[in-house]
matplotlib code that plots the C-alpha trace (Angstrom):
import matplotlib.pyplot as plt

x = [0.0, 1.1, 4.1, 4.3, 2.6, -0.2, -2.9, -6.1, -6.3, -8.5, -10.3, -11.7, -15.4, -15.6, -14.5, -11.7, -12.6, -11.3, -10.6, -10.0, -7.4, -9.1, -6.2, -5.2, -8.0, -5.7, -7.6, -6.1, -7.2, -7.9, -5.2, -5.3, -3.7, -2.0, -3.3, -2.8, -1.5, -2.4, -2.7, -1.3, -1.6, 1.1, 1.3, 0.9, 1.3, -2.0, -3.8, -6.4, -7.6, -6.3, -6.9, -8.0, -8.7, -12.0, -12.8, -16.5, -16.5, -14.4, -16.9, -19.8, -18.1, -17.4, -21.0, -22.5, -20.1, -20.9, -24.7, -24.2, -22.2, -24.6, -27.6, -25.6, -24.7, -28.3, -29.8, -27.5, -26.7, -23.6, -25.1, -28.7]
y = [0.0, 3.6, 4.6, 4.4, 7.0, 7.5, 5.5, 7.2, 7.8, 5.3, 6.8, 3.5, 4.5, 3.7, 0.6, 1.1, 0.5, -2.9, -3.6, -6.9, -7.0, -7.9, -10.2, -12.1, -11.3, -10.0, -7.9, -4.5, -1.2, 1.8, 4.5, 8.3, 9.2, 12.3, 14.0, 11.6, 8.9, 5.2, 2.4, -1.0, -4.5, -5.4, -9.0, -8.8, -5.0, -4.8, -1.4, -1.1, 2.5, 5.8, 9.4, 11.5, 15.1, 16.5, 13.1, 13.5, 17.0, 15.7, 12.9, 15.4, 17.8, 14.9, 13.7, 17.2, 17.8, 14.4, 15.1, 18.5, 17.0, 14.1, 16.5, 18.8, 15.9, 14.7, 18.1, 19.1, 16.1, 16.6, 14.5, 14.9]
z = [0.0, 0.4, 2.5, 6.2, 8.3, 5.7, 7.5, 8.6, 12.3, 14.1, 17.1, 18.4, 17.9, 14.2, 12.4, 9.8, 6.2, 5.1, 1.4, -0.3, -3.1, -6.4, -7.4, -4.3, -1.8, 0.9, 3.4, 4.0, 5.7, 3.6, 3.7, 3.1, -0.2, -1.5, -4.7, -7.7, -5.3, -5.6, -3.1, -3.9, -2.4, 0.0, -1.3, -5.1, -5.8, -7.7, -7.7, -5.0, -5.7, -6.9, -5.8, -8.7, -7.7, -9.2, -10.7, -10.4, -11.9, -14.9, -15.5, -15.4, -17.8, -20.3, -20.0, -20.7, -23.6, -25.1, -24.9, -26.5, -29.4, -29.8, -30.1, -32.5, -34.7, -34.9, -35.5, -38.3, -40.5, -42.8, -45.7, -46.7]

ax = plt.figure().add_subplot(projection="3d")
ax.plot(x, y, z, "-o")
ax.set_aspect("equal")
plt.show()
């Protein structure tokens, strides 16, 4: 996983998030990542998850643009 000292603090009242590696099924606790960081499995080095800043906003912008261009292409055909 990520480097030492990057684990989320555990206050004892909440249960830590446990993830299973998709490749080898090793159970690991979720760690806090820096921007553009990625967490890897301790055993097989497979990617567990990545931190993509503004990922939801990027997906929303791509969706809105694709809808706009889809409508534009259907309203104004090039060959008639």
